[in-house]
RODO-2510 file (C-alpha; in nm, 4 decimals, decimal comma):
residues 56
     n   res          X          Y          Z
     1     m    -0,0047    -0,0031     0,0064
     2     a     0,1069     0,3561    -0,0531
     3     w     0,2062     0,5519     0,2595
     4     g    -0,1054     0,7695     0,2914
     5     e    -0,3354     0,4987     0,1531
     6     s    -0,3237     0,2682     0,4494
     7     k    -0,4508     0,5361     0,6919
     8     a    -0,7512     0,6037     0,4677
     9     w    -0,8225     0,2269     0,4256
    10     l    -0,8117     0,1714     0,8140
    11     a    -1,0284     0,4738     0,8924
    12     g    -1,3855     0,4167     1,0283
    13     e    -1,5353     0,1647     1,2776
    14     l    -1,8538     0,0631     1,0923
    15     n    -1,8905    -0,3183     1,0713
    16     q    -2,1422    -0,5139     0,8748
    17     g    -2,1798    -0,8810     0,7696
    18     l    -2,2508    -0,8064     0,4027
    19     y    -2,0389    -1,0907     0,2693
    20     q    -2,1647    -1,3275     0,5285
    21     d    -2,5165    -1,2447     0,4305
    22     l    -2,4337    -1,3277     0,0665
    23     l    -2,2797    -1,6526     0,1719
    24     e    -2,5929    -1,7527     0,3668
    25     d    -2,8177    -1,6690     0,0864
    26     a    -2,6033    -1,8653    -0,1579
    27     a    -2,6240    -2,1696     0,0809
    28     q    -3,0079    -2,1479     0,0760
    29     l    -3,0384    -2,1060    -0,2959
    30     p    -3,0304    -2,4650    -0,4073
    31     g    -3,3272    -2,5480    -0,1808
    32     l    -3,5223    -2,2593    -0,3244
    33     q    -3,4311    -2,3446    -0,6837
    34     s    -3,5538    -2,7065    -0,6470
    35     k    -3,8944    -2,5927    -0,5567
    36     r    -3,9363    -2,3641    -0,8577
    37     k    -4,0878    -2,4684    -1,1986
    38     k    -3,8336    -2,5555    -1,4479
    39     v    -4,0725    -2,5268    -1,7549
    40     v    -4,3700    -2,2909    -1,7792
    41     h    -4,6306    -2,3962    -2,0367
    42     p    -4,8250    -2,1353    -2,2401
    43     e    -5,1553    -2,2162    -2,0607
    44     e    -4,9963    -2,1349    -1,7270
    45     m    -4,8740    -1,7908    -1,8380
    46     p    -5,1127    -1,4911    -1,7694
    47     w    -5,2271    -1,2456    -2,0293
    48     e    -5,1342    -0,8853    -1,9895
    49     m    -5,2684    -0,5695    -2,1498
    50     s    -4,9818    -0,3318    -2,2043
    51     r    -4,9130    -0,0231    -2,4301
    52     q    -4,7808    -0,2650    -2,6886
    53     g    -5,0987    -0,4665    -2,6875
    54     l    -5,2131    -0,7903    -2,5529
    55     l    -4,9067    -0,9990    -2,4349
    56     k    -4,8737    -1,3443    -2,2885
***
C-alpha cells in the first residue's frame, strides 16, 4: 500500500456482515431453486394488456 493510503483504508469503525449475508443466501439457494418450476407452459402464463397490446 502507498504510505497515505493505509490510513484512509483503516479509517472508520462501521462493521457489517455483508459478505456473510451473501454466503448464507447462496447456501439456501439450491433449496429454493429445487421448488421452482423448470418449464412454464403457455396455458400457465397470464395475459397482460400493455401499451404494446395484448401480451402473454
